[in-house]
C-alpha positions, 0 to 999 in steps of 0.5 A: 634881300625881299622888300616885301611890304606890309600894310603899313607901307613899310618895308621889312628892310626898313623896321630891320634898320630901324633894328639894327640902328637901336641894337647899335644905340644898344637900345636892344629891347628896341631893336627887338621889337624891330626884328620882331615887325621885319620879321612878321612882313618876311620870316625869313628875313636873315638880318633881322633873324641874326640881328635879334638874336645879337640882341637876344645874347647882349641880354642874356637870353642865349636860347632865345637868340641861339633858336634863330641863329640855328634858323638863320643857319638853316635857310644858309645866312651862317656858315656851320662850324667845323666839329673838329675843330 
């Protein structure tokens, strides 16, 4: 993964890790804020897109979750579902 730096010297990876930690603790709203920070630094950060989508889904924001997961899928990280199954 890229480790692009922001003006505050923190990387997208740093904020993604904070987001993951908050998501594991079920603090989804704070996790989303951290993922947003990571995505501001690196809009193609797949882990942050997937993590933020998960948090959105846990909060009942299905449309936002699907948007994040769709974007991640277009970036090649999420395997496409077989429509015949």
